SELOPA-638685 format. One record per residue: y, x, z of N, C-alpha, C in turn; residue in one letter; residue number from 1. Coordinates in steps of 0.2 Angstrom, whole numbers. Example, Ala and Ser with C-alpha at 12.3 -4.5 7.8 and 13.67 -1.06 7.14 Angstrom:
residues 2
PT:-28:66:39:-22:62:39:-16:66:39:A:1
PT:-11:64:35:-5:68:36:0:64:39:S:2
end
This chain:
residues 281
PT:599:436:607:605:437:605:605:439:597:M:1
PT:609:435:593:609:438:586:612:445:586:P:2
PT:609:449:582:611:456:581:615:456:574:E:3
PT:616:462:572:620:463:566:617:460:560:L:4
PT:611:460:558:608:456:552:609:449:553:P:5
PT:608:446:559:609:439:559:616:437:559:E:6
PT:621:440:562:628:439:561:630:440:554:V:7
PT:628:445:551:630:446:544:627:440:539:E:8
PT:621:438:541:618:432:537:622:426:538:T:9
PT:625:425:544:629:419:545:636:420:541:I:10
PT:638:426:542:644:427:538:644:426:530:R:11
PT:638:428:528:637:427:520:636:420:519:Q:12
PT:633:416:523:632:409:522:639:405:522:R:13
PT:643:407:527:649:404:527:653:405:521:L:14
PT:653:411:518:657:413:512:654:410:506:I:15
PT:647:410:505:644:408:499:642:400:499:K:16
PT:642:397:505:639:391:506:632:391:507:G:17
PT:629:386:510:622:386:511:620:379:512:F:18
PT:614:377:509:610:371:510:615:365:508:D:19
PT:619:366:503:623:361:500:630:361:503:K:20
PT:631:365:508:638:365:511:642:370:506:S:21
PT:649:369:506:653:373:502:655:380:506:P:22
PT:658:384:502:661:390:505:667:388:510:S:23
PT:667:392:516:672:391:521:679:393:518:I:24
PT:679:398:513:685:401:511:690:395:508:L:25
PT:696:396:509:701:392:507:701:385:510:N:26
PT:697:384:515:697:378:518:703:377:523:Q:27
PT:707:372:523:712:371:528:711:367:533:T:28
PT:712:369:539:711:365:546:715:359:546:I:29
PT:712:353:547:716:347:548:716:345:556:R:30
PT:711:346:559:711:344:566:706:348:570:Q:31
PT:707:349:577:703:353:581:700:349:587:V:32
PT:694:349:588:691:346:594:687:351:598:S:33
PT:690:352:604:687:357:609:683:353:614:L:34
PT:677:354:615:673:350:619:671:353:626:F:35
PT:672:360:626:671:364:632:676:369:632:W:36
PT:682:369:637:687:374:637:685:381:638:P:37
PT:679:381:642:677:388:643:675:392:637:G:38
PT:674:389:631:672:392:625:678:397:623:T:39
PT:684:395:625:690:399:623:691:405:628:L:40
PT:691:411:625:693:417:629:700:418:629:A:41
PT:704:416:623:711:416:622:713:412:616:E:42
PT:718:408:616:723:407:622:721:401:626:P:43
PT:725:397:628:724:391:632:722:386:627:D:44
PT:719:380:629:717:375:625:722:372:621:P:45
PT:728:370:624:734:367:621:736:371:616:H:46
PT:738:378:617:740:382:612:736:383:606:T:47
PT:729:383:607:724:384:602:724:378:598:F:48
PT:724:372:601:723:366:597:730:364:593:S:49
PT:735:366:596:742:365:592:743:370:586:A:50
PT:740:376:587:742:381:582:737:380:575:F:51
PT:731:378:576:726:379:571:727:374:565:L:52
PT:729:368:566:730:363:560:735:366:555:P:53
PT:733:366:549:737:368:544:735:376:542:G:54
PT:731:379:546:729:386:544:724:386:539:Q:55
PT:724:390:534:719:391:529:715:397:531:K:56
PT:708:396:529:703:402:530:703:406:524:I:57
PT:706:412:525:706:417:519:701:421:518:L:58
PT:697:423:523:692:428:523:687:427:529:A:59
PT:681:430:528:677:430:534:674:437:534:V:60
PT:675:441:540:673:448:540:668:448:547:D:61
PT:666:454:548:661:455:553:663:462:556:R:62
PT:664:462:563:664:468:567:659:468:572:R:63
PT:654:473:572:649:473:577:645:466:576:A:64
PT:645:463:582:642:456:582:647:450:582:K:65
PT:653:452:581:659:447:580:660:445:573:F:66
PT:661:438:572:663:435:566:671:435:566:L:67
PT:674:437:561:681:437:561:684:433:555:V:68
PT:687:427:557:690:423:551:697:424:551:L:69
PT:699:427:545:706:428:544:709:422:542:L:70
PT:714:419:546:718:413:544:725:415:541:L:71
PT:728:410:539:735:411:536:739:416:540:S:72
PT:739:414:547:744:418:551:741:421:558:D:73
PT:734:421:558:731:424:564:724:426:562:A:74
PT:720:428:567:713:429:567:709:424:572:Y:75
PT:704:421:569:699:417:574:693:421:574:L:76
PT:691:424:580:686:428:581:681:424:586:V:77
PT:674:425:584:669:422:587:663:426:589:V:78
PT:661:426:595:655:430:597:650:425:599:H:79
PT:644:425:596:639:420:597:635:421:603:L:80
PT:635:427:606:632:429:612:624:427:612:R:81
PT:622:423:617:614:422:617:612:416:612:M:82
PT:616:411:612:614:405:608:618:402:604:S:83
PT:624:405:602:629:402:597:627:402:590:G:84
PT:629:397:587:628:396:579:634:393:576:D:85
PT:636:395:570:641:392:566:639:390:560:L:86
PT:641:384:558:639:381:551:643:375:549:Y:87
PT:643:374:543:647:368:540:643:362:539:L:88
PT:646:356:541:642:350:539:648:344:537:E:89
PT:646:339:534:651:334:533:653:331:539:P:90
PT:659:329:539:662:326:546:659:319:548:Q:91
PT:655:316:543:653:309:545:645:310:546:D:92
PT:642:316:547:635:317:547:632:318:554:S:93
PT:637:320:559:634:323:565:629:319:569:T:94
PT:631:312:570:626:308:574:620:306:570:T:95
PT:621:307:563:615:304:559:609:309:558:L:96
PT:611:316:559:606:321:557:604:325:563:Y:97
PT:608:325:568:606:330:573:609:328:580:R:98
PT:607:332:585:609:331:592:615:335:593:D:99
PT:621:332:594:627:336:594:629:338:602:S:100
PT:625:337:607:627:338:614:629:345:615:K:101
PT:627:350:611:629:357:613:634:359:609:H:102
PT:637:355:605:643:357:601:649:359:606:D:103
PT:652:364:605:658:366:609:664:366:606:R:104
PT:664:366:599:671:366:595:669:364:588:L:105
PT:674:359:586:674:357:579:681:359:576:W:106
PT:680:362:570:686:362:566:685:358:560:L:107
PT:689:352:559:689:348:554:693:350:548:D:108
PT:691:350:542:695:353:536:697:347:532:F:109
PT:702:348:529:705:343:524:700:341:519:E:110
PT:695:345:518:690:343:513:685:338:515:S:111
PT:685:336:522:681:332:525:674:335:527:D:112
PT:674:342:527:669:346:530:671:348:536:W:113
PT:666:350:540:668:353:547:664:359:549:R:114
PT:668:364:552:665:370:555:663:368:562:L:115
PT:656:369:564:654:367:570:652:374:574:V:116
PT:654:375:580:652:380:584:647:377:590:F:117
PT:641:378:589:636:375:593:633:381:598:N:118
PT:633:379:604:631:385:609:628:382:615:D:119
PT:621:381:615:617:378:621:619:381:628:M:120
PT:619:388:628:619:391:634:627:392:637:R:121
PT:631:391:632:639:392:634:641:399:635:K:122
PT:637:404:632:639:411:633:644:413:628:F:123
PT:644:409:622:648:411:616:656:411:618:G:124
PT:660:414:614:667:414:615:671:414:609:R:125
PT:677:412:609:681:411:603:688:414:605:V:126
PT:691:418:601:698:421:602:702:419:596:W:127
PT:708:417:598:713:416:592:719:421:594:L:128
PT:719:426:589:723:432:590:728:433:584:L:129
PT:733:436:586:738:439:581:735:446:578:R:130
PT:732:449:582:729:456:580:722:457:584:D:131
PT:717:460:581:711:461:584:710:468:587:T:132
PT:715:472:586:714:479:588:712:480:595:K:133
PT:715:477:600:714:477:607:707:475:609:D:134
PT:705:469:605:698:466:607:693:471:604:L:135
PT:694:475:599:689:479:596:690:487:598:F:136
PT:694:488:603:696:495:604:690:499:607:A:137
PT:686:496:610:680:500:614:674:500:610:K:138
PT:674:497:604:668:497:600:667:503:596:L:139
PT:661:505:596:659:511:592:659:510:584:G:140
PT:657:515:580:658:514:573:652:510:571:P:141
PT:653:507:565:648:503:561:643:507:559:E:142
PT:636:505:559:631:509:557:631:511:549:P:143
PT:635:507:545:635:509:538:642:512:536:F:144
PT:646:514:541:652:517:540:651:524:536:D:145
PT:654:525:530:653:531:526:655:537:530:E:146
PT:659:537:535:661:543:538:656:545:544:Q:147
PT:652:540:545:646:542:550:641:546:547:L:148
PT:642:552:546:637:557:543:632:559:548:T:149
PT:627:562:546:622:565:551:625:570:556:S:150
PT:629:574:553:633:579:558:637:575:563:D:151
PT:640:570:561:644:566:566:640:563:571:V:152
PT:635:560:568:630:556:573:627:561:578:F:153
PT:625:567:575:622:571:580:626:573:585:A:154
PT:633:574:584:638:576:589:639:570:594:E:155
PT:639:564:591:639:559:596:633:558:601:M:156
PT:627:560:598:621:560:602:622:565:608:L:157
PT:624:571:606:624:577:610:630:575:616:H:158
PT:635:572:614:641:571:619:639:566:624:Q:159
PT:634:561:623:633:556:627:628:558:633:R:160
PT:623:562:631:617:564:636:614:558:639:S:161
PT:611:553:635:608:547:638:601:546:635:R:162
PT:597:542:638:591:540:635:593:536:628:Q:163
PT:589:537:623:590:534:617:591:526:617:L:164
PT:586:523:619:586:516:619:592:513:622:K:165
PT:594:514:628:600:511:631:606:513:627:P:166
PT:606:519:624:612:522:621:613:518:614:L:167
PT:608:517:611:608:513:604:611:506:605:L:168
PT:609:503:610:612:496:611:618:495:615:I:169
PT:621:501:616:628:502:619:633:501:614:D:170
PT:637:495:614:641:494:608:647:498:608:Q:171
PT:648:502:613:654:507:613:651:513:609:S:172
PT:645:514:608:642:520:605:641:518:597:F:173
PT:638:513:596:636:511:589:636:503:589:L:174
PT:640:500:585:642:493:585:636:489:581:A:175
PT:634:484:584:630:479:581:622:479:582:G:176
PT:620:484:585:613:485:587:611:482:593:I:177
PT:605:479:593:602:476:600:595:478:600:G:178
PT:591:474:604:585:476:606:580:477:600:N:179
PT:580:472:596:575:472:590:576:478:586:I:180
PT:582:479:583:583:484:578:583:491:581:Y:181
PT:585:492:588:584:498:591:577:500:592:A:182
PT:572:495:594:565:497:594:562:499:587:D:183
PT:564:495:582:562:496:575:564:503:573:E:184
PT:570:504:574:573:511:571:570:517:575:A:185
PT:569:516:581:566:522:585:559:523:583:L:186
PT:555:518:581:548:518:579:548:522:572:F:187
PT:553:519:568:553:522:561:554:530:561:K:188
PT:559:532:566:561:539:566:556:543:571:A:189
PT:551:539:574:546:543:578:549:546:584:Q:190
PT:554:542:587:557:545:593:556:540:599:L:191
PT:554:543:605:553:539:611:559:536:613:H:192
PT:559:530:616:565:527:618:568:530:624:P:193
PT:564:534:628:567:537:634:569:545:632:L:194
PT:568:547:626:571:553:624:578:554:626:R:195
PT:580:560:628:587:561:630:591:563:623:Q:196
PT:596:559:622:600:560:616:602:567:614:S:197
PT:604:571:619:606:578:618:601:582:616:E:198
PT:594:580:616:589:584:614:587:584:607:S:199
PT:590:579:603:588:578:596:591:584:592:L:200
PT:587:586:588:589:591:583:594:588:577:T:201
PT:597:592:573:601:589:568:596:585:563:L:202
PT:591:587:562:586:584:557:584:577:560:S:203
PT:582:577:567:580:571:570:586:566:571:E:204
PT:592:568:572:598:564:572:599:561:565:A:205
PT:598:565:560:598:562:553:593:557:552:G:206
PT:587:558:554:581:554:553:583:547:557:S:207
PT:585:548:563:587:542:567:592:537:563:L:208
PT:598:541:561:603:537:557:600:533:551:L:209
PT:596:537:547:593:534:541:589:528:543:E:210
PT:585:529:549:580:523:551:584:517:553:S:211
PT:590:518:557:594:513:559:597:509:553:I:212
PT:599:513:548:602:509:542:596:506:538:R:213
PT:590:509:538:585:506:534:583:499:537:F:214
PT:582:499:544:579:493:547:585:487:547:V:215
PT:591:489:548:596:484:547:597:482:540:L:216
PT:596:486:535:596:483:528:590:479:527:T:217
PT:584:480:529:579:476:528:580:469:532:K:218
PT:583:470:538:584:464:542:589:459:538:G:219
PT:594:462:535:599:458:531:596:455:525:I:220
PT:592:459:522:588:457:516:584:451:517:D:221
PT:581:451:524:576:445:526:580:440:529:R:222
PT:587:440:529:591:435:532:590:435:540:K:223
PT:589:441:543:588:441:550:581:439:552:G:224
PT:580:439:559:574:438:562:574:431:566:A:225
PT:570:426:565:569:420:568:564:421:573:S:226
PT:566:422:580:561:423:585:561:418:590:I:227
PT:565:413:590:565:408:595:570:403:592:D:228
PT:572:398:597:577:393:595:584:395:594:W:229
PT:586:401:596:593:403:596:595:404:588:V:230
PT:591:408:584:593:409:578:587:407:573:Y:231
PT:588:403:568:583:401:563:585:402:556:R:232
PT:581:404:552:582:404:545:580:411:541:G:233
PT:579:416:545:576:422:542:569:423:544:G:234
PT:566:428:540:559:430:541:557:437:543:D:235
PT:562:441:545:561:448:547:556:449:552:F:236
PT:555:443:556:550:444:562:543:445:559:Q:237
PT:542:443:553:536:444:550:534:451:548:N:238
PT:539:455:548:539:462:546:540:467:552:Y:239
PT:540:465:558:541:469:564:535:474:564:F:240
PT:537:480:566:532:486:566:530:486:574:Q:241
PT:535:486:578:533:487:586:536:481:590:V:242
PT:542:478:588:545:473:592:541:467:593:Y:243
PT:539:465:599:535:459:601:528:460:598:Q:244
PT:526:466:597:519:468:595:514:471:600:Q:245
PT:516:470:606:512:473:612:505:471:611:T:246
PT:501:477:611:494:476:611:491:476:604:G:247
PT:495:475:599:493:476:592:492:483:590:N:248
PT:488:484:585:488:491:583:494:494:579:P:249
PT:496:500:581:502:503:578:500:503:570:C:250
PT:505:501:566:504:502:559:503:509:556:P:251
PT:505:514:560:505:521:558:499:524:560:R:252
PT:497:523:566:491:527:569:485:523:572:C:253
PT:487:516:573:481:512:575:481:511:583:G:254
PT:485:515:587:485:515:594:489:508:596:H:255
PT:486:505:601:490:499:603:497:500:605:P:256
PT:501:495:602:509:496:604:509:494:611:I:257
PT:514:497:615:515:496:622:522:494:623:E:258
PT:523:490:629:529:488:631:531:490:638:K:259
PT:537:492:638:540:495:645:547:492:646:T:260
PT:550:493:651:557:491:653:561:497:653:K:261
PT:566:497:649:571:503:649:578:500:650:V:262
PT:581:501:655:588:498:657:587:491:657:G:263
PT:582:488:660:581:481:661:580:477:655:Q:264
PT:578:481:649:577:478:643:570:479:641:R:265
PT:566:474:638:560:475:636:560:480:630:G:266
PT:556:485:630:556:490:625:549:491:622:T:267
PT:548:491:615:541:491:612:541:498:608:H:268
PT:535:501:609:535:508:606:527:510:605:F:269
PT:526:515:601:519:518:601:519:524:604:C:270
PT:515:525:610:515:531:614:512:537:610:P:271
PT:509:536:604:506:542:600:511:544:595:V:272
PT:514:539:592:519:541:586:525:543:589:C:273
PT:527:540:595:534:542:598:533:546:604:Q:274
PT:531:552:604:531:556:610:537:558:612:K:275
PT:538:559:619:544:560:622:546:567:622:I:276
PT:542:572:620:544:579:621:550:581:617:E:277
PT:554:586:619:560:588:616:558:591:609:T:278
PT:563:590:604:562:593:598:564:601:598:G:279
PT:563:605:593:565:612:593:572:612:590:N:280
PT:576:616:593:583:617:591:583:621:585:S:281
end
């Protein structure tokens, strides 16, 4: 699943244009083609297709792993889930350059460009909303939120009393982090993924927050990680310290990286550098 850096990369590409495509900003929707109604979480297909023509895209934001397109009179929200992707292409190029059988939604613009939502596994969802407050009500803070200080983060950790790895990928705790960046952040902070969150000292909490921001920033700088067919274009996978490095020597101590399951999720760590014992208060 694309995580915060991958979604942020897609956002920036839509805004700036990519590979000869223009910016999506100020594009006016002329026509809607919905190929799989299950893509829509809200509203119904008829209302969706009738409302969008004439709407202009004014901004593209991100909240957690959601992309938020600000329209003239509403919000178009997209969650890519496991295999979704968003990109622009000329309206006359689909059959010439690629297989479009997994396209779920087209938004044709007056400029003769098209926004494509392609989703092989059909897990992605699209919302057309007047307000995003209810949709995002249960999301935790953004990792880069300036109000998220070390003290605030430490209090959040102590209140939850959970193992660190499942807690970090819980979107109601901290928005946007998934398997890759949780493993990388815990390694950088030298914290075991099974460590109880309430056991962290203020210093350790600050180190973890700093590590989260560090690996996310590096991921964004590298345009995300391309680890399979789901997301392509970044090269952060070439800089993984522990994720998918099972059996390779730890870059810090040389001990082989190990893999275990935590909350049914594959988890990579160094048992030497990331000891599970509780820190001192």
